[in-house]
C-alpha positions in Angstrom: -23.6 6.5 -22.1 -24.3 6.6 -18.6 -24.2 3.0 -18.0 -20.9 2.6 -20.3 -19.2 4.9 -17.6 -20.5 3.7 -14.7 -19.1 -0.1 -16.3 -15.8 1.4 -16.6 -15.6 2.9 -13.4 -16.7 -0.6 -12.0 -13.8 -2.6 -14.1 -11.3 0.1 -13.0 -11.9 -0.3 -9.5 -12.0 -4.2 -10.0 -8.6 -4.1 -11.7 -7.3 -1.9 -8.9 -8.5 -4.7 -6.1 -6.9 -7.4 -8.1 -3.6 -5.9 -8.7 -2.8 -5.6 -4.7 -0.6 -7.5 -3.3 -0.7 -9.3 0.1 1.5 -7.5 2.6 4.0 -9.6 4.3 2.7 -9.5 8.0 6.5 -9.2 9.4 6.8 -6.1 7.2 3.4 -4.7 8.5 5.1 -5.2 12.1 8.1 -3.3 11.3 5.8 -0.6 10.1 3.9 -0.2 13.3 7.3 -0.4 15.4 8.5 2.5 13.0 5.5 4.7 13.4 5.7 4.1 17.2 9.3 5.2 17.1 8.6 7.9 14.9 5.6 9.2 17.2 8.5 9.1 20.1 10.6 10.7 18.3 13.1 8.3 17.5 13.7 9.2 14.0 17.1 6.9 13.6 15.1 4.1 15.1 11.9 4.3 13.0 14.0 4.6 9.8 15.5 1.2 10.5 11.9 0.0 11.0 10.5 1.1 7.9 13.9 0.1 6.0 13.3 -3.4 7.7 9.6 -3.2 6.4 11.0 -2.7 2.7 13.6 -5.5 3.0 10.9 -7.8 3.8 8.6 -7.0 1.6 10.2 -4.8 -1.7 6.8 -3.8 -2.7 5.2 -2.5 0.6 4.1 1.1 -0.7 3.2 2.4 3.0 6.7 1.7 4.4 8.2 3.8 1.3 5.9 6.4 1.8 6.7 6.4 6.1 10.2 6.2 5.1 10.4 9.1 2.6 8.3 11.1 4.6 10.7 10.5 7.7 13.7 11.4 5.4 12.1 14.7 3.9 11.1 16.1 7.1 13.0 15.0 9.7 16.3 14.3 7.5 19.5 16.2 6.6 19.2 18.1 3.7 21.8 15.6 1.5 18.9 13.0 2.5 16.3 14.4 0.3 16.7 12.9 -2.7 16.2 9.5 -0.9 13.0 10.6 0.4 11.9 11.8 -2.9 12.7 8.3 -4.1 10.9 6.6 -1.5 7.8 8.5 -2.5 8.2 7.6 -6.0 8.2 3.8 -5.1 5.3 4.5 -3.3 3.6 6.0 -6.1 4.8 2.9 -8.2 3.2 0.7 -6.0 0.0 2.0 -5.6 0.0 4.6 -2.4 -1.8 7.5 -4.4 -1.4 10.2 -1.3 2.5 10.0 -2.2 1.7 11.9 -5.3 0.9 15.1 -3.4 3.7 14.7 -0.8 6.1 14.3 -3.8 4.9 17.3 -5.8 4.9 19.5 -2.3 8.4 18.3 -1.3 10.1 17.3 -4.2 9.8 19.7 -7.3 11.9 22.6 -6.7 
């Protein structure tokens, strides 16, 4: 029984590793620029960079997560649904920390 559980755990990790997609290097650059701008308080600039990253790579979970969190923490109240949607996309593309943030921010 213990061997079966270990095998199933290993098989699950192997499948997860095979499902990860290769992120476009340009998208990674825009995510990095967005993080730097957000750290400096340039939220509009960060939003633009995160959006560019997503436009380049529509499956870039980290970019969805960062944009969603930016909208939820620094955006106007009417932007909350977009932030929650971005967290859902991040979860969809495999960024598991997004689920707890979605629960904290999007479950009224």
